[in-house]
C-alpha positions as CSV (number, residue, x, y, z in Angstrom):
1,X,-6.3,34.5,62.7
2,X,-7.1,30.9,62.8
3,X,-7.0,28.9,59.8
4,X,-10.4,27.2,59.4
5,X,-9.3,25.0,56.4
6,X,-6.3,23.3,54.9
7,X,-5.5,25.9,52.7
8,X,-3.8,29.1,54.2
9,X,-6.3,32.3,54.6
10,X,-9.2,30.3,53.4
11,X,-12.2,29.3,55.8
12,X,-13.9,25.9,55.5
13,X,-17.0,27.2,53.9
14,X,-14.9,29.1,51.4
15,X,-13.0,26.0,50.4
16,X,-16.1,24.0,50.0
17,X,-17.7,26.5,47.4
18,X,-14.1,26.6,45.3
19,X,-14.1,22.6,45.3
20,X,-17.6,22.4,44.2
21,X,-17.3,25.0,41.4
22,X,-14.0,23.0,40.2
23,X,-15.9,20.0,40.2
24,X,-18.9,21.4,38.2
25,X,-16.4,23.1,35.8
26,X,-14.9,19.6,35.3
27,X,-18.1,17.9,34.7
28,X,-19.1,20.6,32.1
29,X,-15.6,20.3,30.0
30,X,-15.8,16.6,30.2
31,X,-19.4,16.7,28.9
32,X,-18.4,19.0,26.1
33,X,-15.5,16.8,25.3
34,X,-17.7,13.8,25.0
35,X,-20.7,15.1,23.1
36,X,-20.6,18.0,20.7
37,X,-22.2,21.4,21.2
38,X,-25.1,20.3,19.1
39,X,-26.1,17.5,21.6
40,X,-25.6,19.4,24.7
41,X,-27.8,22.5,23.6
42,X,-30.2,20.8,21.2
43,X,-31.2,22.5,18.0
44,X,-34.1,22.0,15.3
45,X,-33.9,18.7,13.6
46,X,-34.0,20.3,10.2
47,X,-30.9,22.4,10.5
48,X,-28.6,19.7,12.4
49,X,-25.5,19.2,10.3
50,X,-22.3,17.9,10.3
51,X,-19.4,20.0,9.4
52,X,-16.2,18.1,8.0
53,X,-12.7,19.6,8.0
54,X,-11.2,20.4,4.6
55,X,-8.7,17.7,4.5
56,X,-11.6,15.1,4.4
57,X,-13.4,16.7,1.5
58,X,-10.6,18.0,-0.9
59,X,-12.2,16.0,-3.6
60,X,-15.5,16.0,-2.6
61,X,-17.1,12.4,-2.3
62,X,-14.2,10.8,-4.2
63,X,-11.8,11.8,-1.5
64,X,-14.1,10.2,1.3
65,X,-14.5,7.0,-0.7
66,X,-10.7,6.9,-1.4
67,X,-9.9,7.4,2.0
68,X,-12.3,5.0,3.5
69,X,-10.8,2.3,0.8
70,X,-7.4,3.1,1.9
71,X,-7.9,2.3,5.6
72,X,-9.6,-0.9,4.8
73,X,-8.5,-4.5,4.7
74,X,-10.4,-5.3,1.8
75,X,-10.0,-4.9,-1.8
76,X,-13.3,-3.5,-2.1
77,X,-14.0,0.1,-2.1
78,X,-16.6,1.3,0.2
79,X,-20.2,2.1,-0.8
80,X,-22.1,5.4,0.0
81,X,-25.7,4.8,-0.5
82,X,-26.5,7.8,-2.4
83,X,-24.8,10.6,-3.9
84,X,-26.8,13.6,-3.6
85,X,-26.1,17.3,-5.2
86,X,-24.3,19.4,-2.5
87,X,-23.9,23.0,-2.4
88,X,-20.6,24.4,-2.6
89,X,-19.8,25.5,1.1
90,X,-16.9,27.5,2.5
91,X,-13.5,26.9,0.9
92,X,-12.4,24.4,3.9
93,X,-15.8,22.8,4.6
94,X,-18.6,21.1,3.3
95,X,-22.1,19.9,4.6
96,X,-23.4,16.4,4.9
97,X,-27.0,15.8,6.2
98,X,-27.1,12.9,8.5
99,X,-29.8,11.4,10.8
100,X,-30.2,13.0,14.2
101,X,-29.4,9.7,15.9
102,X,-26.3,9.0,13.7
103,X,-24.2,12.0,14.7
104,X,-20.3,11.4,14.2
105,X,-18.1,12.2,17.1
106,X,-16.4,15.7,16.7
107,X,-13.3,14.7,18.2
108,X,-12.3,12.8,15.2
109,X,-13.3,11.3,12.0
110,X,-12.0,7.5,11.2
111,X,-10.4,6.9,8.0
112,X,-13.1,4.5,7.0
113,X,-15.5,7.2,7.4
114,X,-18.0,6.1,4.5
115,X,-19.6,3.4,6.9
116,X,-20.5,6.1,9.4
117,X,-22.2,8.2,6.7
118,X,-26.0,7.9,5.8
119,X,-28.1,10.5,3.9
120,X,-31.7,11.4,4.7
121,X,-33.7,11.0,1.9
122,X,-35.9,14.1,2.4
123,X,-36.6,16.7,5.0
124,X,-39.3,14.6,6.3
125,X,-37.3,11.6,6.7
126,X,-38.1,9.7,9.7
127,X,-34.4,8.7,10.5
128,X,-34.2,5.6,9.1
129,X,-30.8,5.0,8.1
130,X,-29.8,3.4,4.9
131,X,-27.5,0.5,5.5
132,X,-24.0,0.7,4.2
133,X,-23.2,-2.6,2.7
134,X,-20.2,-3.3,0.3
135,X,-21.1,-5.1,-3.0
136,X,-18.8,-8.0,-3.6
137,X,-17.0,-6.4,-6.7
138,X,-15.6,-3.1,-7.2
139,X,-15.7,-1.0,-10.2
140,X,-12.8,1.2,-11.9
141,X,-15.5,3.9,-12.4
142,X,-15.0,7.1,-10.3
143,X,-17.9,8.5,-8.1
144,X,-19.5,11.7,-9.6
145,X,-17.6,15.1,-8.8
146,X,-19.9,17.8,-7.4
147,X,-21.3,20.3,-9.9
148,X,-19.9,23.8,-9.1
149,X,-22.5,26.7,-8.0
150,X,-22.3,30.3,-7.9
151,X,-21.3,32.3,-4.8
152,X,-25.0,32.8,-4.3
153,X,-25.5,29.2,-3.8
154,X,-22.8,29.1,-0.7
155,X,-24.2,27.9,2.6
156,X,-23.7,31.0,5.0
157,X,-22.6,29.5,8.7
158,X,-23.5,31.2,11.8
159,X,-22.1,30.0,15.0
160,X,-21.4,26.5,13.4
161,X,-25.1,26.0,12.2
162,X,-26.5,26.4,9.0
163,X,-28.4,29.7,8.1
164,X,-32.0,30.2,7.0
165,X,-30.9,30.3,3.5
166,X,-29.1,27.1,3.5
167,X,-32.1,25.5,5.4
168,X,-34.4,26.4,2.8
169,X,-32.2,25.1,0.0
170,X,-32.6,21.7,1.8
171,X,-36.0,21.2,0.2
172,X,-34.7,21.6,-3.4
173,X,-31.8,19.2,-2.8
174,X,-34.2,16.5,-1.6
175,X,-36.1,16.9,-4.7
176,X,-32.7,16.4,-6.7
177,X,-32.1,13.3,-4.5
178,X,-35.1,11.5,-5.6
179,X,-34.8,12.3,-9.2
180,X,-31.0,11.5,-9.3
181,X,-29.5,8.1,-9.5
182,X,-28.6,6.5,-6.5
183,X,-25.8,4.1,-5.4
184,X,-23.3,5.4,-8.4
185,X,-20.6,3.3,-6.4
186,X,-22.6,0.0,-7.3
187,X,-21.5,0.3,-10.9
188,X,-24.9,0.7,-12.2
189,X,-25.8,4.6,-13.1
190,X,-29.6,5.7,-13.1
191,X,-29.8,4.8,-17.1
192,X,-28.4,1.7,-16.7
193,X,-30.7,0.3,-13.9
194,X,-34.0,-1.4,-15.0
195,X,-37.1,0.4,-15.1
196,X,-39.1,0.0,-11.8
197,X,-42.8,-0.3,-12.0
198,X,-45.4,0.7,-9.7
199,X,-45.4,-1.4,-6.8
200,X,-41.9,-2.8,-7.1
201,X,-38.4,-1.9,-5.8
202,X,-35.2,-2.0,-7.3
203,X,-33.5,-5.0,-5.9
204,X,-30.3,-2.7,-5.5
205,X,-32.4,-0.7,-3.0
206,X,-33.8,-3.4,-1.0
207,X,-30.8,-5.7,-1.4
208,X,-33.3,-8.7,-1.1
209,X,-35.3,-10.3,-3.9
210,X,-36.6,-13.8,-4.2
211,X,-35.8,-14.3,-8.1
212,X,-37.5,-17.5,-8.2
213,X,-41.3,-16.3,-7.7
214,X,-42.0,-14.4,-11.0
215,X,-43.2,-14.8,-14.5
216,X,-41.8,-15.3,-18.3
217,X,-42.5,-12.0,-20.2
218,X,-41.8,-11.2,-23.8
219,X,-38.9,-8.7,-24.3
220,X,-37.8,-7.0,-27.9
221,X,-34.3,-6.7,-26.4
222,X,-34.0,-10.4,-26.4
223,X,-31.7,-12.3,-27.4
224,X,-28.6,-10.3,-26.4
225,X,-26.4,-12.2,-28.9
226,X,-27.1,-14.3,-31.9
227,X,-26.7,-17.8,-32.4
228,X,-25.2,-17.6,-35.6
229,X,-22.6,-15.1,-34.8
230,X,-21.3,-16.6,-31.5
231,X,-19.5,-19.5,-33.1
232,X,-16.1,-19.0,-31.2
233,X,-17.7,-19.9,-27.9
234,X,-20.9,-21.5,-28.8
235,X,-21.0,-25.3,-29.9
236,X,-22.7,-25.9,-33.1
237,X,-24.9,-28.5,-31.9
238,X,-26.7,-26.3,-29.3
239,X,-26.9,-23.2,-31.8
240,X,-30.5,-23.9,-33.0
241,X,-30.2,-21.3,-35.5
242,X,-27.8,-23.3,-37.5
243,X,-30.5,-26.0,-37.6
244,X,-33.7,-26.5,-39.5
245,X,-35.8,-25.2,-36.6
246,X,-38.4,-22.8,-38.1
247,X,-39.5,-20.8,-35.0
248,X,-37.6,-18.9,-32.5
249,X,-40.1,-17.4,-30.5
250,X,-38.4,-19.0,-27.5
251,X,-35.6,-16.4,-27.7
252,X,-37.9,-13.4,-26.9
253,X,-38.5,-13.9,-23.3
254,X,-36.9,-12.8,-20.2
255,X,-37.7,-13.6,-16.6
256,X,-39.4,-10.9,-14.2
257,X,-39.4,-11.4,-10.6
258,X,-42.6,-10.6,-8.9
259,X,-41.3,-8.2,-6.2
260,X,-38.2,-6.5,-7.9
261,X,-36.7,-5.8,-11.3
262,X,-33.7,-7.8,-12.3
263,X,-30.8,-5.8,-13.5
264,X,-30.5,-6.0,-17.4
265,X,-27.1,-8.0,-18.0
266,X,-24.4,-6.1,-20.2
267,X,-21.0,-7.5,-20.6
268,X,-18.9,-4.4,-20.0
269,X,-20.8,-3.9,-16.2
270,X,-20.0,-7.6,-15.8
271,X,-16.4,-7.3,-16.8
272,X,-16.0,-4.1,-14.8
273,X,-17.3,-5.9,-11.8
274,X,-15.0,-8.9,-12.3
275,X,-12.1,-7.0,-12.9
276,X,-8.8,-9.0,-11.8
277,X,-11.2,-12.1,-10.8
278,X,-11.9,-15.4,-12.1
279,X,-15.2,-16.9,-12.5
280,X,-15.2,-20.9,-12.8
281,X,-18.1,-23.3,-14.0
282,X,-17.6,-26.7,-12.6
283,X,-20.0,-29.3,-13.6
284,X,-21.7,-31.6,-16.4
285,X,-22.8,-30.7,-19.7
286,X,-25.5,-28.1,-18.6
287,X,-22.8,-26.4,-16.6
288,X,-20.9,-26.1,-20.0
289,X,-24.0,-24.7,-21.6
290,X,-24.0,-22.2,-18.9
291,X,-20.3,-21.3,-19.5
292,X,-21.0,-20.9,-23.4
293,X,-23.9,-18.9,-22.4
294,X,-21.9,-16.4,-20.2
295,X,-19.2,-16.2,-22.9
296,X,-21.6,-15.0,-25.8
297,X,-23.3,-12.7,-23.4
298,X,-20.0,-10.8,-22.3
299,X,-18.8,-10.5,-25.8
300,X,-22.6,-9.9,-27.4
301,X,-21.7,-13.2,-29.4
302,X,-18.7,-11.3,-31.4
303,X,-15.0,-12.6,-31.8
304,X,-12.5,-10.2,-29.9
305,X,-8.7,-10.3,-30.1
306,X,-9.1,-8.8,-26.4
307,X,-9.9,-12.7,-25.1
308,X,-7.1,-15.0,-24.8
309,X,-7.2,-18.7,-24.4
310,X,-5.5,-19.3,-21.1
311,X,-6.6,-23.2,-20.9
312,X,-2.9,-24.4,-20.6
313,X,-2.6,-22.4,-17.1
314,X,-5.1,-24.6,-15.5
315,X,-4.2,-27.8,-17.5
316,X,-7.1,-27.7,-19.8
317,X,-5.6,-29.2,-23.1
318,X,-6.9,-31.9,-25.1
319,X,-5.1,-35.1,-24.2
320,X,-4.1,-37.7,-26.9
321,X,-6.7,-39.6,-28.5
322,X,-9.3,-37.3,-26.5
323,X,-12.3,-35.7,-28.5
324,X,-12.0,-32.4,-26.5
325,X,-10.2,-31.4,-23.5
326,X,-11.6,-31.4,-20.0
327,X,-12.6,-27.7,-19.9
328,X,-11.8,-24.2,-21.6
329,X,-10.4,-21.0,-19.9
330,X,-10.6,-17.3,-21.4
331,X,-9.2,-14.3,-20.1
332,X,-10.5,-10.6,-21.3
333,X,-7.2,-8.5,-21.3
334,X,-8.4,-5.4,-20.8
335,X,-10.1,-6.3,-17.1
336,X,-7.9,-9.3,-16.5
337,X,-11.0,-11.3,-16.0
338,X,-11.0,-14.9,-16.7
339,X,-14.0,-17.3,-17.5
340,X,-13.4,-21.0,-17.2
341,X,-15.5,-24.3,-17.3
342,X,-14.0,-27.6,-16.1
343,X,-16.1,-30.8,-16.9
344,X,-16.9,-32.6,-13.8
345,X,-20.3,-34.3,-13.9
346,X,-20.4,-35.8,-10.4
347,X,-18.5,-32.8,-8.5
348,X,-16.5,-35.7,-6.7
349,X,-12.9,-37.1,-7.1
350,X,-12.6,-39.8,-10.1
351,X,-9.5,-41.9,-9.8
352,X,-8.7,-44.9,-12.0
353,X,-8.0,-47.9,-10.3
354,X,-5.4,-49.3,-12.5
355,X,-3.8,-46.7,-14.5
356,X,-1.8,-48.6,-16.7
357,X,-4.9,-50.4,-18.0
358,X,-6.9,-48.4,-20.7
359,X,-10.2,-50.4,-19.7
360,X,-9.6,-50.1,-16.1
361,X,-12.7,-49.0,-13.9
362,X,-12.6,-45.6,-11.8
363,X,-13.2,-45.1,-8.0
364,X,-15.9,-42.5,-7.7
365,X,-15.0,-41.1,-4.2
366,X,-18.4,-39.8,-3.0
367,X,-17.0,-38.0,0.1
368,X,-14.1,-36.0,-1.9
369,X,-14.6,-33.0,-4.1
370,X,-13.0,-33.0,-7.5
371,X,-9.4,-32.8,-7.8
372,X,-9.5,-29.8,-10.0
373,X,-11.7,-28.0,-7.7
374,X,-9.1,-28.9,-4.6
375,X,-6.0,-27.9,-6.5
376,X,-7.2,-24.5,-8.1
377,X,-9.8,-23.2,-5.5
378,X,-7.5,-20.5,-4.4
379,X,-7.2,-18.9,-7.9
380,X,-11.3,-18.3,-8.2
381,X,-13.5,-15.7,-6.9
382,X,-16.8,-17.0,-8.0
383,X,-17.5,-20.5,-8.5
384,X,-20.6,-22.0,-9.7
385,X,-21.1,-25.8,-9.3
386,X,-23.8,-28.3,-10.6
387,X,-24.4,-31.8,-10.8
388,X,-27.3,-34.3,-11.5
389,X,-28.0,-36.0,-14.6
390,X,-25.2,-38.4,-14.6
391,X,-26.5,-40.2,-11.5
392,X,-28.1,-42.9,-12.8
393,X,-27.1,-46.6,-13.6
394,X,-26.5,-46.2,-17.1
395,X,-24.1,-43.4,-16.9
396,X,-22.4,-45.0,-14.2
397,X,-22.0,-48.4,-16.0
398,X,-20.9,-46.6,-19.2
399,X,-18.4,-44.6,-17.5
400,X,-17.0,-47.6,-15.3
401,X,-17.5,-45.7,-12.2
402,X,-17.6,-47.5,-8.8
403,X,-18.7,-45.6,-5.7
404,X,-16.2,-45.4,-2.9
405,X,-16.7,-44.0,0.5
406,X,-13.9,-43.4,3.3
407,X,-11.4,-44.7,0.5
408,X,-13.0,-48.0,0.3
409,X,-15.9,-49.7,-2.1
410,X,-19.1,-48.6,-0.7
411,X,-21.0,-51.3,1.1
412,X,-23.5,-48.9,2.7
413,X,-26.9,-50.1,1.4
414,X,-28.2,-46.5,2.0
415,X,-25.7,-45.0,-0.2
416,X,-26.4,-47.6,-3.1
417,X,-29.4,-45.6,-4.0
418,X,-28.1,-43.0,-6.6
419,X,-30.1,-40.1,-5.1
420,X,-28.7,-41.1,-1.9
421,X,-25.2,-41.0,-3.2
422,X,-25.5,-37.7,-5.1
423,X,-26.9,-36.1,-1.9
424,X,-23.7,-37.5,0.2
425,X,-21.5,-35.9,-2.6
426,X,-23.4,-32.7,-2.6
427,X,-23.4,-32.2,1.2
428,X,-19.6,-33.3,1.4
429,X,-18.6,-30.9,-1.4
430,X,-20.4,-28.1,0.3
431,X,-19.0,-28.7,3.7
432,X,-15.7,-28.7,2.4
433,X,-16.2,-25.4,0.3
434,X,-17.8,-23.9,3.6
435,X,-14.5,-24.5,5.4
436,X,-12.4,-23.2,2.9
437,X,-14.4,-19.9,2.8
438,X,-12.5,-19.0,6.3
439,X,-9.4,-18.7,4.1
440,X,-11.1,-17.0,1.1
441,X,-13.9,-14.7,2.8
442,X,-14.2,-12.5,-0.5
443,X,-15.3,-15.9,-2.6
444,X,-18.8,-16.3,-3.7
445,X,-19.6,-19.7,-4.2
446,X,-23.2,-21.2,-5.7
447,X,-24.5,-24.5,-5.9
448,X,-26.9,-24.4,-9.1
449,X,-30.0,-26.5,-8.7
450,X,-31.1,-29.4,-11.1
451,X,-31.9,-28.4,-14.7
452,X,-35.2,-30.1,-15.6
453,X,-35.6,-32.5,-18.5
454,X,-39.2,-32.4,-20.5
455,X,-39.3,-35.7,-22.3
456,X,-43.3,-36.7,-22.7
457,X,-44.3,-40.2,-23.6
458,X,-41.3,-41.7,-22.9
459,X,-37.4,-41.3,-22.2
460,X,-34.5,-40.0,-24.3
461,X,-34.1,-43.5,-25.5
462,X,-37.6,-44.7,-25.5
463,X,-39.2,-42.2,-27.8
464,X,-39.9,-39.2,-25.5
465,X,-40.5,-36.1,-27.2
466,X,-40.9,-32.4,-26.6
467,X,-42.3,-30.9,-29.8
468,X,-43.8,-27.7,-28.0
469,X,-42.5,-24.6,-29.7
470,X,-44.9,-22.3,-27.8
471,X,-44.6,-20.7,-24.3
472,X,-48.3,-21.3,-22.9
473,X,-49.9,-18.5,-21.2
474,X,-51.0,-20.6,-18.5
475,X,-47.4,-21.8,-17.6
476,X,-45.5,-18.8,-17.5
477,X,-45.3,-18.1,-13.9
478,X,-44.1,-19.7,-10.6
479,X,-46.3,-18.4,-8.0
480,X,-44.3,-20.0,-4.7
481,X,-40.8,-20.9,-3.9
482,X,-40.9,-24.6,-3.2
483,X,-37.7,-27.0,-2.8
484,X,-37.0,-27.7,-6.6
485,X,-33.5,-29.7,-5.8
486,X,-33.8,-30.9,-2.0
487,X,-30.4,-32.1,-2.1
488,X,-28.5,-28.8,-3.2
489,X,-31.1,-26.7,-1.1
490,X,-30.5,-28.6,2.1
491,X,-26.8,-28.8,1.8
492,X,-26.1,-25.1,1.5
493,X,-28.3,-24.5,4.6
494,X,-26.4,-23.0,7.5
495,X,-23.2,-22.5,5.2
496,X,-21.8,-19.5,3.1
497,X,-22.4,-21.6,-0.1
498,X,-25.5,-20.0,-2.0
499,X,-28.3,-21.2,-3.9
500,X,-28.7,-20.8,-7.4
501,X,-32.3,-21.7,-7.9
502,X,-32.9,-22.2,-11.8
503,X,-35.2,-25.3,-11.8
504,X,-38.7,-23.7,-10.9
505,X,-38.1,-21.1,-13.6
506,X,-36.6,-23.5,-16.2
507,X,-39.7,-26.3,-15.8
508,X,-41.7,-23.8,-17.4
509,X,-39.8,-23.7,-20.9
510,X,-40.4,-27.2,-22.5
511,X,-40.4,-25.1,-25.7
512,X,-36.7,-24.0,-25.6
513,X,-35.1,-27.4,-25.8
514,X,-33.1,-28.7,-28.8
515,X,-35.8,-31.2,-29.2
516,X,-35.7,-32.8,-32.9
517,X,-33.7,-30.4,-34.4
518,X,-29.9,-30.9,-34.7
519,X,-27.1,-30.7,-37.1
520,X,-26.9,-34.4,-37.9
521,X,-29.4,-37.1,-38.1
522,X,-30.7,-37.9,-34.8
523,X,-32.6,-41.4,-35.8
524,X,-35.7,-40.0,-34.6
525,X,-34.6,-39.4,-30.9
526,X,-35.1,-35.9,-29.3
527,X,-32.9,-33.9,-26.9
528,X,-35.2,-32.6,-24.2
529,X,-32.5,-32.2,-21.8
530,X,-30.3,-29.5,-23.2
531,X,-31.2,-26.1,-24.4
532,X,-31.1,-24.1,-27.3
533,X,-28.8,-20.8,-27.3
534,X,-29.5,-18.1,-26.9
535,X,-32.1,-19.4,-24.5
536,X,-32.9,-20.4,-20.9
537,X,-29.1,-20.8,-19.8
538,X,-28.9,-16.7,-20.4
539,X,-31.5,-16.5,-17.8
540,X,-29.4,-18.4,-15.4
541,X,-26.5,-16.2,-15.9
542,X,-28.6,-13.0,-15.5
543,X,-29.6,-14.5,-12.1
544,X,-25.8,-15.2,-11.2
545,X,-25.1,-11.5,-12.1
546,X,-28.4,-10.3,-9.8
547,X,-27.1,-12.5,-6.8
548,X,-23.5,-11.0,-7.3
549,X,-24.8,-7.5,-6.8
550,X,-26.3,-8.6,-3.4
551,X,-24.2,-8.8,-0.4
552,X,-22.5,-11.9,0.7
553,X,-24.7,-14.0,3.1
554,X,-23.1,-14.8,6.5
555,X,-22.9,-18.2,7.8
556,X,-26.2,-19.1,9.5
557,X,-26.6,-21.1,12.6
558,X,-28.7,-23.8,11.2
559,X,-27.3,-27.0,11.0
560,X,-27.2,-29.4,8.1
């Protein structure tokens, strides 16, 4: 018998059929390996599920979160957008509902599993994926464990799919999801989230909010601390409760953004998020007010042995003959959280021209960041900067500051203008910080805008006054976002340095300054620059806390 093909005993036609069968079989197995059974043979959208192996769910959601954290290079635990109550499944598996277009590959689950998981809001979900964005600061609190259920609640598996009993359970689970607190991993439970009014959404859900547009509203919970009690952290000259001021209605207001609710500040939440981290305020006396406000907010105005003075670690000690040190630093021992302030009214380097001469002048290097900032930046996790009210001829002459650029006395006529000089310094500091963030990607840096003055009918030395003690109803709101501090706002554009805009909301509060009230005689002059505490700087810190809850912005393509 003749051999019609290359294989003994088989004719050419038979060989072709065998090869075709082998090729088809190969493609089928290859397709099954590349795509799960559920994709090759689609099933009803309402019962599509992913079954995770037991080793990924031994401790339910906590195991998923810890496994992802361990597999990540970040020190921040991954976030799951919601934690619905899940039924107890078979002993070695449990079920997670996922959008139909986001099926996980069945061949393996990465260790950083949570960034691949998203949860449908309801059975009628359109498949819109909840974005898994990590918050900047982690919490020591654990994710909630699943409640135990009776055996009648167990899903019955049929051929790898969910049985009708389990499918019917989905509607009830969706209702529980709506009423339960979402984003437990953000440190804020449902009881701790601010009440969301109709037509508004929580800032934690949208992750985007313009806090600068809104209004001042009365709040019986204010103030958070007492100006009489917070004596360890608060300077007496700023504690208006210690003066003869008769009216304190200015303490009873909070800022309400138009399109979202700001989180209510609580010291324990702040310390949890800032565990093992350092917050540094660097700026002028208004920055010092914000620092003292933060210390009073965290402690509730109460002294505590848990707080340790660590100023020596940063060289913040009072020099011989000085009235006060250049700053203060305190550490909360339980969470290893450090909050500090350093006085740098201009944010640029100030260098004595003749160190041996007590009456020497000082080189004010407009293009160099302050020495304290440069030498200690690696120790900080959050930095809040401000500068503004010392950029006037009176201050420069009193401090004997001489402007320098590129290491030489400034001869540029354009920079001689003090607003241009401030603009140069702010831009130089922001550009330098943006470059440093390449080395410290988890750091958050904020440039706080200018705190407004409210001198009427004159200035601080010419009879200017701010006698108003009531917040006028016609001036309670900011209806649009405008450039309140062009130098600061333009400097941060195109960088990872963030804008902490407090100017617009503070302009409405001419009722909350120290005014004519003080501990000592003021010779008839009024302070319409600094604020009473408790007061407006507390809101600045509430805005800071709200922005820390949002993801860190990426560097934009826009150029300065």
